[in-house]
C-alpha positions as a Markdown table, in Angstrom:
| # | Residue | x | y | z |
|---|---|---|---|---|
| 1 | Met | 136.4 | 81.6 | -11.2 |
| 2 | Thr | 137.2 | 78.3 | -9.3 |
| 3 | Leu | 134.6 | 76.2 | -8.0 |
| 4 | Arg | 135.6 | 74.3 | -4.6 |
| 5 | Arg | 132.9 | 71.6 | -5.0 |
| 6 | Ala | 129.6 | 71.4 | -6.8 |
| 7 | Pro | 126.1 | 69.8 | -5.4 |
| 8 | Gly | 124.2 | 67.4 | -7.8 |
| 9 | Asp | 122.7 | 70.5 | -9.8 |
| 10 | Gly | 126.3 | 72.0 | -10.3 |
| 11 | Arg | 125.1 | 75.2 | -8.6 |
| 12 | Pro | 127.4 | 76.6 | -5.8 |
| 13 | Asp | 125.8 | 77.1 | -2.3 |
| 14 | Val | 128.0 | 80.4 | -1.8 |
| 15 | Ala | 130.0 | 82.3 | -4.3 |
| 16 | Leu | 132.8 | 84.4 | -2.7 |
| 17 | Asp | 134.2 | 87.7 | -4.3 |
| 18 | Val | 137.8 | 87.3 | -3.9 |
| 19 | Arg | 138.9 | 90.5 | -5.6 |
| 20 | Glu | 142.1 | 92.2 | -4.2 |
| 21 | Thr | 141.6 | 95.7 | -5.9 |
| 22 | Ser | 143.2 | 99.1 | -5.5 |
| 23 | His | 140.8 | 100.2 | -2.9 |
| 24 | Thr | 141.0 | 97.1 | -0.7 |
| 25 | Ser | 142.7 | 98.0 | 2.5 |
| 26 | Ala | 145.3 | 95.9 | 4.4 |
| 27 | Gly | 142.6 | 94.9 | 7.0 |
| 28 | Met | 140.1 | 94.0 | 4.2 |
| 29 | Leu | 142.8 | 91.9 | 2.5 |
| 30 | Thr | 143.7 | 90.0 | 5.5 |
| 31 | Tyr | 139.9 | 89.2 | 5.9 |
| 32 | Val | 139.4 | 88.1 | 2.3 |
| 33 | Arg | 142.4 | 86.0 | 2.4 |
| 34 | Ala | 141.4 | 84.3 | 5.6 |
| 35 | Leu | 138.0 | 83.4 | 4.4 |
| 36 | Arg | 139.6 | 81.9 | 1.3 |
| 37 | Arg | 141.9 | 79.9 | 3.2 |
| 38 | Leu | 139.4 | 78.5 | 5.9 |
| 39 | Leu | 136.0 | 78.3 | 4.6 |
| 40 | Pro | 136.7 | 75.1 | 2.6 |
| 41 | Arg | 138.1 | 73.6 | 5.8 |
| 42 | Val | 135.4 | 74.7 | 8.2 |
| 43 | Ala | 132.5 | 74.2 | 5.9 |
| 44 | Pro | 133.1 | 71.1 | 4.0 |
| 45 | Asp | 129.4 | 70.8 | 3.7 |
| 46 | Leu | 129.0 | 73.7 | 1.4 |
| 47 | Ala | 129.8 | 74.0 | -2.1 |
| 48 | Leu | 132.0 | 77.1 | -2.4 |
| 49 | Ala | 132.8 | 79.0 | -5.5 |
| 50 | Glu | 135.3 | 81.9 | -6.0 |
| 51 | Phe | 134.6 | 84.6 | -8.5 |
| 52 | Gly | 135.8 | 88.2 | -9.4 |
| 53 | Gly | 137.8 | 90.3 | -11.6 |
| 54 | Gly | 138.5 | 93.8 | -12.4 |
| 55 | Asp | 138.9 | 96.9 | -10.0 |
| 56 | Asn | 136.3 | 98.9 | -8.2 |
| 57 | Phe | 134.1 | 101.3 | -9.8 |
| 58 | Asp | 134.7 | 99.9 | -13.3 |
| 59 | Leu | 132.8 | 98.1 | -16.0 |
| 60 | Ala | 133.9 | 94.8 | -14.8 |
| 61 | Glu | 132.3 | 95.4 | -11.4 |
| 62 | Gln | 129.1 | 97.0 | -12.4 |
| 63 | Ala | 128.4 | 95.0 | -15.6 |
| 64 | Gly | 130.8 | 92.0 | -15.7 |
| 65 | Met | 130.1 | 90.8 | -12.2 |
| 66 | Pro | 126.3 | 90.7 | -12.5 |
| 67 | Leu | 126.7 | 88.6 | -15.8 |
| 68 | Thr | 129.0 | 86.3 | -14.2 |
| 69 | Leu | 126.6 | 85.6 | -11.3 |
| 70 | Ala | 123.7 | 85.2 | -13.5 |
| 71 | Arg | 125.7 | 82.2 | -15.3 |
| 72 | Leu | 126.9 | 80.8 | -12.0 |
| 73 | Arg | 123.5 | 80.9 | -10.3 |
| 74 | Pro | 124.8 | 80.6 | -6.8 |
| 75 | Arg | 122.4 | 80.2 | -4.1 |
| 76 | Leu | 124.0 | 83.0 | -2.2 |
| 77 | Val | 126.7 | 85.4 | -3.0 |
| 78 | His | 129.1 | 86.9 | -0.3 |
| 79 | Phe | 130.7 | 90.2 | -1.1 |
| 80 | Pro | 133.5 | 90.6 | 1.9 |
| 81 | Thr | 134.1 | 94.3 | 1.0 |
| 82 | Pro | 131.5 | 96.9 | 0.4 |
| 83 | Tyr | 132.9 | 97.3 | -3.4 |
| 84 | Val | 129.7 | 95.9 | -5.0 |
| 85 | Pro | 127.9 | 96.1 | -8.2 |
| 86 | Arg | 124.7 | 98.0 | -8.0 |
| 87 | Phe | 122.5 | 95.3 | -9.2 |
| 88 | Val | 123.1 | 91.8 | -7.9 |
| 89 | Pro | 121.0 | 88.9 | -9.5 |
| 90 | Ser | 121.4 | 86.6 | -6.4 |
| 91 | Ala | 120.5 | 86.4 | -2.8 |
| 92 | His | 123.6 | 88.1 | -1.1 |
| 93 | Val | 125.3 | 88.9 | 2.0 |
| 94 | Val | 127.9 | 92.0 | 2.4 |
| 95 | Thr | 130.5 | 92.6 | 4.8 |
| 96 | Val | 130.8 | 96.2 | 6.0 |
| 97 | His | 133.6 | 96.6 | 8.5 |
| 98 | Asp | 132.8 | 100.4 | 9.0 |
| 99 | Val | 131.3 | 103.5 | 7.7 |
| 100 | Ile | 134.3 | 105.9 | 8.5 |
| 101 | Asp | 133.8 | 107.6 | 5.1 |
| 102 | Leu | 130.2 | 108.8 | 6.2 |
| 103 | Glu | 131.0 | 109.6 | 9.7 |
| 104 | Phe | 133.9 | 111.7 | 8.7 |
| 105 | Pro | 133.1 | 113.0 | 5.4 |
| 106 | Gln | 135.7 | 115.9 | 5.5 |
| 107 | Tyr | 138.6 | 113.2 | 5.3 |
| 108 | Ala | 136.9 | 111.5 | 2.1 |
| 109 | Lys | 136.8 | 112.3 | -1.5 |
| 110 | Lys | 133.7 | 113.9 | -2.8 |
| 111 | Lys | 132.5 | 110.8 | -4.9 |
| 112 | Val | 132.7 | 108.4 | -1.8 |
| 113 | Gly | 129.6 | 109.7 | -0.1 |
| 114 | Pro | 127.5 | 109.4 | -3.1 |
| 115 | Tyr | 129.0 | 105.9 | -4.0 |
| 116 | Trp | 128.0 | 104.7 | -0.5 |
| 117 | Arg | 124.4 | 106.2 | -0.5 |
| 118 | Tyr | 123.4 | 105.3 | -4.1 |
| 119 | Val | 125.5 | 102.0 | -4.9 |
| 120 | Val | 126.1 | 100.4 | -1.4 |
| 121 | Gly | 123.2 | 101.4 | 0.4 |
| 122 | Pro | 120.6 | 99.8 | -1.9 |
| 123 | Val | 122.6 | 96.6 | -2.1 |
| 124 | Leu | 122.8 | 96.5 | 1.8 |
| 125 | Arg | 119.4 | 97.0 | 2.3 |
| 126 | Ser | 118.3 | 94.2 | -0.4 |
| 127 | Ala | 120.9 | 91.8 | 1.3 |
| 128 | Arg | 119.7 | 88.6 | 3.2 |
| 129 | Ala | 122.3 | 89.7 | 5.7 |
| 130 | Val | 125.1 | 92.2 | 6.7 |
| 131 | Leu | 128.0 | 91.1 | 8.5 |
| 132 | Thr | 130.1 | 93.5 | 10.5 |
| 133 | Asp | 132.8 | 93.4 | 13.2 |
| 134 | Asp | 131.5 | 95.1 | 16.2 |
| 135 | Asp | 128.1 | 96.1 | 17.8 |
| 136 | Val | 128.7 | 99.8 | 17.4 |
| 137 | Thr | 128.7 | 99.6 | 13.5 |
| 138 | Val | 125.2 | 98.1 | 13.7 |
| 139 | Gly | 123.7 | 101.4 | 14.8 |
| 140 | Leu | 125.9 | 103.2 | 12.4 |
| 141 | Leu | 124.7 | 101.2 | 9.4 |
| 142 | Glu | 121.2 | 102.0 | 10.4 |
| 143 | Arg | 121.8 | 105.7 | 10.8 |
| 144 | Tyr | 123.8 | 106.2 | 7.7 |
| 145 | Leu | 122.5 | 103.7 | 5.3 |
| 146 | Gly | 119.0 | 102.4 | 6.5 |
| 147 | Val | 120.1 | 98.9 | 7.2 |
| 148 | Asp | 117.8 | 97.2 | 9.4 |
| 149 | Pro | 119.5 | 96.1 | 12.6 |
| 150 | Lys | 117.8 | 92.7 | 12.6 |
| 151 | Arg | 119.5 | 91.6 | 9.5 |
| 152 | Val | 123.0 | 92.7 | 10.7 |
| 153 | Arg | 125.2 | 89.9 | 12.2 |
| 154 | Val | 128.2 | 90.8 | 14.2 |
| 155 | Ile | 131.4 | 88.5 | 13.7 |
| 156 | Pro | 134.6 | 89.6 | 15.3 |
| 157 | Leu | 137.7 | 89.4 | 13.3 |
| 158 | Gly | 140.6 | 87.2 | 14.3 |
| 159 | Val | 144.4 | 87.0 | 14.4 |
| 160 | Asp | 146.6 | 83.9 | 13.6 |
| 161 | Ala | 149.7 | 84.6 | 16.0 |
| 162 | Pro | 152.9 | 82.9 | 15.1 |
| 163 | Asp | 153.8 | 80.1 | 17.5 |
| 164 | Pro | 156.3 | 80.6 | 19.0 |
| 165 | Leu | 156.1 | 84.4 | 19.0 |
| 166 | Pro | 159.2 | 86.0 | 17.7 |
| 167 | Pro | 161.5 | 87.6 | 20.1 |
| 168 | Pro | 160.9 | 91.3 | 21.1 |
| 169 | Val | 162.5 | 94.2 | 19.7 |
| 170 | Val | 164.9 | 95.9 | 22.2 |
| 171 | Arg | 165.7 | 99.7 | 22.0 |
| 172 | Ala | 167.9 | 101.6 | 24.4 |
| 173 | Arg | 164.9 | 103.4 | 25.7 |
| 174 | Pro | 161.4 | 102.1 | 26.2 |
| 175 | Tyr | 159.1 | 102.7 | 23.3 |
| 176 | Leu | 155.5 | 103.2 | 22.4 |
| 177 | Phe | 154.2 | 101.6 | 19.2 |
| 178 | Tyr | 151.6 | 102.3 | 16.5 |
| 179 | Ala | 150.8 | 100.0 | 13.6 |
| 180 | Gly | 148.8 | 101.0 | 10.6 |
| 181 | Asn | 148.2 | 103.5 | 8.0 |
| 182 | His | 148.3 | 107.4 | 8.3 |
| 183 | Arg | 144.9 | 108.4 | 7.1 |
| 184 | Pro | 143.5 | 111.5 | 8.7 |
| 185 | His | 141.0 | 109.6 | 10.8 |
| 186 | Lys | 143.7 | 107.8 | 12.6 |
| 187 | Asp | 144.5 | 110.9 | 14.4 |
| 188 | Leu | 148.1 | 110.6 | 14.6 |
| 189 | Ala | 148.7 | 114.0 | 15.6 |
| 190 | Thr | 147.0 | 113.5 | 18.9 |
| 191 | Leu | 149.4 | 110.6 | 19.6 |
| 192 | Val | 152.4 | 112.6 | 18.7 |
| 193 | Arg | 151.2 | 115.6 | 20.8 |
| 194 | Ala | 150.7 | 113.5 | 23.8 |
| 195 | Trp | 154.1 | 111.8 | 23.4 |
| 196 | Ala | 156.0 | 115.0 | 22.9 |
| 197 | Ala | 154.6 | 116.4 | 26.0 |
| 198 | Leu | 155.8 | 113.7 | 28.3 |
| 199 | Pro | 158.2 | 114.7 | 31.1 |
| 200 | Ala | 161.9 | 113.8 | 30.7 |
| 201 | Glu | 161.9 | 111.2 | 33.5 |
| 202 | Cys | 159.2 | 109.5 | 31.3 |
| 203 | Ala | 161.3 | 109.5 | 28.0 |
| 204 | Ala | 160.3 | 106.9 | 25.6 |
| 205 | Asp | 160.6 | 106.5 | 21.8 |
| 206 | Leu | 157.5 | 106.6 | 19.6 |
| 207 | Val | 157.9 | 103.9 | 16.9 |
| 208 | Met | 155.3 | 104.1 | 13.8 |
| 209 | Thr | 154.9 | 101.8 | 10.9 |
| 210 | Gly | 154.9 | 103.5 | 7.6 |
| 211 | Gly | 156.8 | 106.2 | 5.7 |
| 212 | Asp | 158.2 | 109.5 | 7.3 |
| 213 | Glu | 155.6 | 112.3 | 7.8 |
| 214 | Pro | 157.2 | 115.7 | 8.2 |
| 215 | Gly | 154.2 | 117.2 | 9.8 |
| 216 | Leu | 154.2 | 114.6 | 12.5 |
| 217 | Arg | 157.9 | 115.0 | 12.8 |
| 218 | Ala | 157.6 | 118.7 | 13.3 |
| 219 | Leu | 154.8 | 118.3 | 16.1 |
| 220 | Gly | 157.3 | 115.8 | 17.8 |
| 221 | Ala | 160.3 | 118.1 | 17.6 |
| 222 | Arg | 158.5 | 120.2 | 20.1 |
| 223 | Gly | 159.2 | 117.8 | 22.9 |
| 224 | Thr | 162.3 | 116.1 | 24.5 |
| 225 | Ala | 160.5 | 112.8 | 25.1 |
| 226 | Gly | 162.7 | 110.6 | 23.0 |
| 227 | Glu | 163.0 | 109.7 | 19.3 |
| 228 | Leu | 160.2 | 109.6 | 16.8 |
| 229 | Val | 160.9 | 106.6 | 14.6 |
| 230 | Phe | 159.1 | 105.7 | 11.2 |
| 231 | Thr | 159.9 | 102.2 | 10.3 |
| 232 | Gly | 158.7 | 102.1 | 6.8 |
| 233 | Glu | 157.2 | 98.9 | 5.5 |
| 234 | Cys | 157.5 | 96.1 | 7.9 |
| 235 | Ser | 157.0 | 92.5 | 7.5 |
| 236 | Gly | 154.4 | 90.5 | 9.5 |
| 237 | Glu | 157.2 | 89.1 | 11.8 |
| 238 | Glu | 158.7 | 92.5 | 12.2 |
| 239 | Val | 155.4 | 94.0 | 13.4 |
| 240 | Trp | 154.8 | 91.1 | 15.9 |
| 241 | Arg | 158.4 | 91.7 | 17.3 |
| 242 | Leu | 157.6 | 95.6 | 17.6 |
| 243 | His | 154.3 | 94.7 | 19.4 |
| 244 | Arg | 156.3 | 92.4 | 21.7 |
| 245 | Gly | 159.0 | 94.8 | 22.7 |
| 246 | Ala | 156.5 | 97.8 | 23.3 |
| 247 | Ala | 155.9 | 99.5 | 26.6 |
| 248 | Ala | 152.3 | 99.9 | 25.1 |
| 249 | Tyr | 150.6 | 99.8 | 22.0 |
| 250 | Val | 148.7 | 103.0 | 21.4 |
| 251 | His | 145.9 | 103.6 | 19.0 |
| 252 | Pro | 144.4 | 106.9 | 18.7 |
| 253 | Ala | 142.0 | 106.6 | 15.8 |
| 254 | Leu | 138.6 | 108.5 | 15.8 |
| 255 | Arg | 136.9 | 105.2 | 14.7 |
| 256 | Glu | 137.7 | 101.7 | 13.7 |
| 257 | Gly | 135.8 | 99.0 | 12.4 |
| 258 | Phe | 137.6 | 96.6 | 14.5 |
| 259 | Gly | 141.2 | 97.4 | 14.7 |
| 260 | Leu | 143.2 | 94.4 | 14.0 |
| 261 | Pro | 146.6 | 95.9 | 15.6 |
| 262 | Leu | 144.8 | 96.3 | 19.0 |
| 263 | Leu | 144.1 | 92.5 | 19.0 |
| 264 | Glu | 147.6 | 91.8 | 17.7 |
| 265 | Ala | 149.1 | 93.7 | 20.6 |
| 266 | Leu | 146.9 | 91.9 | 23.2 |
| 267 | Arg | 147.9 | 88.7 | 21.7 |
| 268 | Ala | 151.5 | 89.7 | 22.0 |
| 269 | Gly | 151.1 | 90.3 | 25.7 |
| 270 | Thr | 151.5 | 94.1 | 25.3 |
| 271 | Pro | 149.2 | 96.7 | 27.2 |
| 272 | Val | 147.0 | 98.7 | 24.9 |
| 273 | Ile | 145.9 | 102.2 | 25.1 |
| 274 | Ala | 143.3 | 103.4 | 22.5 |
| 275 | Ala | 140.8 | 106.1 | 21.9 |
| 276 | Ala | 137.4 | 104.9 | 23.0 |
| 277 | Pro | 135.7 | 104.8 | 19.5 |
| 278 | Ala | 138.5 | 102.8 | 18.0 |
| 279 | Val | 138.0 | 99.9 | 20.6 |
| 280 | Pro | 135.4 | 96.9 | 19.6 |
| 281 | Ser | 133.2 | 95.9 | 22.3 |
| 282 | Val | 134.8 | 92.4 | 22.5 |
| 283 | Leu | 138.2 | 93.9 | 23.6 |
| 284 | Ala | 137.1 | 96.9 | 25.6 |
| 285 | Pro | 137.6 | 95.2 | 29.2 |
| 286 | His | 141.2 | 94.7 | 28.2 |
| 287 | Val | 142.1 | 98.1 | 27.0 |
| 288 | Gln | 142.7 | 101.5 | 28.5 |
| 289 | Thr | 140.8 | 104.1 | 26.8 |
| 290 | Phe | 140.6 | 108.0 | 26.4 |
| 291 | Ala | 138.4 | 110.4 | 24.6 |
| 292 | Ala | 139.3 | 110.6 | 21.1 |
| 293 | Gly | 141.2 | 113.7 | 20.2 |
| 294 | Asp | 142.2 | 114.4 | 24.0 |
| 295 | Ala | 146.0 | 114.6 | 23.9 |
| 296 | Gly | 146.0 | 115.7 | 27.6 |
| 297 | Ala | 144.1 | 112.5 | 28.7 |
| 298 | Leu | 146.3 | 110.3 | 26.4 |
| 299 | Gly | 149.2 | 111.9 | 27.7 |
| 300 | Ala | 148.2 | 111.2 | 31.4 |
| 301 | Leu | 147.7 | 107.6 | 30.6 |
| 302 | Leu | 151.0 | 107.3 | 29.0 |
| 303 | Asp | 152.9 | 109.1 | 32.0 |
| 304 | Ala | 151.3 | 106.8 | 34.4 |
| 305 | Leu | 152.4 | 103.7 | 32.4 |
| 306 | Leu | 156.1 | 104.8 | 31.9 |
| 307 | Ala | 156.4 | 106.2 | 35.4 |
| 308 | Gly | 155.7 | 102.8 | 36.9 |
| 309 | Pro | 157.0 | 99.3 | 36.8 |
| 310 | Pro | 156.4 | 97.4 | 33.5 |
| 311 | Arg | 152.9 | 96.4 | 33.2 |
| 312 | Val | 152.0 | 92.6 | 33.1 |
| 313 | Gln | 148.9 | 91.9 | 31.0 |
| 314 | Arg | 146.2 | 89.9 | 32.8 |
| 315 | Ala | 145.5 | 86.5 | 32.0 |
| 316 | Ser | 142.0 | 87.5 | 30.9 |
| 317 | Ala | 143.2 | 89.7 | 28.3 |
| 318 | Arg | 145.4 | 87.0 | 26.9 |
| 319 | Ala | 142.6 | 84.4 | 27.0 |
| 320 | Ala | 140.2 | 86.8 | 25.2 |
| 321 | Ala | 142.8 | 87.6 | 22.5 |
| 322 | Ala | 143.6 | 83.9 | 22.2 |
| 323 | Ala | 140.0 | 83.0 | 21.3 |
| 324 | Leu | 139.8 | 85.4 | 18.5 |
| 325 | Thr | 141.2 | 83.8 | 15.5 |
| 326 | Trp | 140.4 | 83.7 | 11.9 |
| 327 | Glu | 138.9 | 80.1 | 12.3 |
| 328 | His | 136.7 | 81.5 | 14.7 |
| 329 | Thr | 135.6 | 84.2 | 12.2 |
| 330 | Ala | 135.5 | 81.6 | 9.3 |
| 331 | Arg | 133.1 | 79.2 | 11.2 |
| 332 | Ala | 130.8 | 82.1 | 12.3 |
| 333 | Thr | 130.6 | 83.2 | 8.6 |
| 334 | Ala | 129.9 | 79.8 | 7.6 |
| 335 | Asp | 127.1 | 79.4 | 10.3 |
| 336 | Val | 125.5 | 82.6 | 8.7 |
| 337 | Tyr | 125.6 | 80.9 | 5.1 |
| 338 | Arg | 123.9 | 77.9 | 6.7 |
| 339 | Glu | 121.2 | 80.0 | 8.4 |
| 340 | Leu | 120.3 | 81.8 | 5.0 |
| 341 | Leu | 120.4 | 78.7 | 2.9 |
| 342 | Arg | 117.8 | 76.7 | 5.0 |
């Protein structure tokens, strides 16, 4: 446990759970690390403490963390992921980026639904506030977990782009780019089908981060649109270079909490095409959308993009993306702390 600064009585104003556990996604990790880095700077008026140990669903989480908090006596606790102890002895805030496992239970392990309903749900309903990334999730939290929308605060996520941006990747053919994991709700099969059906005059490669997927490669082999490339693990700089060189960034997911790669692509100046449910409302004016799962509709957008001259991103899209930084997220989060501590 680390105490950033203590008030006169030694009690932290806010204790932040900083665990990086086996169930924490890449997006969650980025969020937690951004808060750790920036909150002390943007909220010097608050006494901040860090705590956490152990993994998800273990004794340290369910028994050890409540004991730690009882000793620490923070005025407010922030769990920046939904991996929470069932009993929290302090006023608390929880961040929930999405409820994808409840929306699409066919893609989740059987234990996940009960965990959300019987552990996460009660903690959210007793929270002073619930933070989420997009307006759509407010209704989903109410629908699936009974969270009062009046207690939900929407704070968009951010991106800190390198300055200057690294040079773009250059390939022999134009290419489409996808960055992210390959979980079923990402619906990468729809992307591959749409790409494989492109006419020869619109030939382009499809570049995807992550390891080779034989099933997707088999789908791609049915067409002659170009080469399907799996990059394996990429560094942050490599991802930015791939964004910058792409004819378009394509995101076919059935749902996203926020979808950081969409924001990264816009920040890189790249056109974005995405399934409508994967686009946060703050980015919607700047993204071309199609109905989730509709490979034909996606193919038509790709065809139009590749058949025409290279797209130039509108200034409004660049400005919107540039405004969404991690500092903006941290400042808005600190404002919620102050509201609840009054």
